[in-house]
N, C-alpha and C positions, 0 to 999 in steps of 0.2 A: 504494500500500500504506500502510495506517495504522500508526502506531507508538504506543507508550505515552505519548509526549509530546503527542499530539493531544488537542484539547479533547473529543473524543467518548469518551475513556476516562479520566475523572477518577479513577475508583477505582484504575486501574493506577498513577497517579502516587503515590497514597497507599500502595499496596502496595509499590512500589519504595522509597519513603521508609522504610517499616517494615523492609523487608529490610536496607536499608543501615544501620539502627540496630542490628539484631540480629546482623549478620555482619561480622567483621573479616577483613582479608586482608593478606598480605605477598607480595612478589614475590621469588623466589629466582633468582639468576643462577648458572648452572653452566657450567663450561668443561671440555669433555672432551678437549682437545688439538686438536680440529679446528674446533669451532664453539662459539659462546656461545649458550646457550639460556636462556630465562626461563620460569619456572613460577609461577603464582599459587596460593597455598595459602589456603583459606578455613577459618575456624573461628568458633564461636559467640562473641559478645561477652558473656562471662559477667559478671554484675554485680560479681564479685570484683575485676575489673580497675580498677574505679572507686576502690578502696581504696588503690591505689598512688599515692604522691606523684609529682609531676611530675619531681622530681630523680631518683627511682628509675627512672622510665621513660626519662629522658634517659641515665642511666648505662648502662642496658641497650642502648639504641640506639647509643651511641657506643663502648662498650667490648666488645661482643660481636665476637669474631673472625669474619671472614667469608671466610676463604681457601678452605675447603672445607665441605661439608655437615657433615662430622664435626667440624671446628673450631667451627662455629656451634653445633651441639648440645652439644658439650663445654663451651663457654664459657657457654651458657645454663644448663646444669646447675650450673655453678660459682656462679651467682647464686641458686640455690634457697634456701639458708639465709637470705639477706638478704630475699628475697621472702616467705618463710614467716613470718619474724619481723614484717615490716611489716604483712602482711595479718592 
């Protein structure tokens, strides 16, 4: 079976590269008391993200609470004013 990495499909390699530039993803871990599950969320790589300074991105990555989904969303919303001002 052929795959996109094969030399017979050079256009697929370009296509996959383009998709990787246009789509971002995060992995969310959830614990329901019995098992830990992981879910990948995909979203468009909007050009507005390029306006954020590296320090701001780091602040979000390291300061967002990750205990529960609700904690994560709440702490992300707490950064809204800072993000809006910077953009």
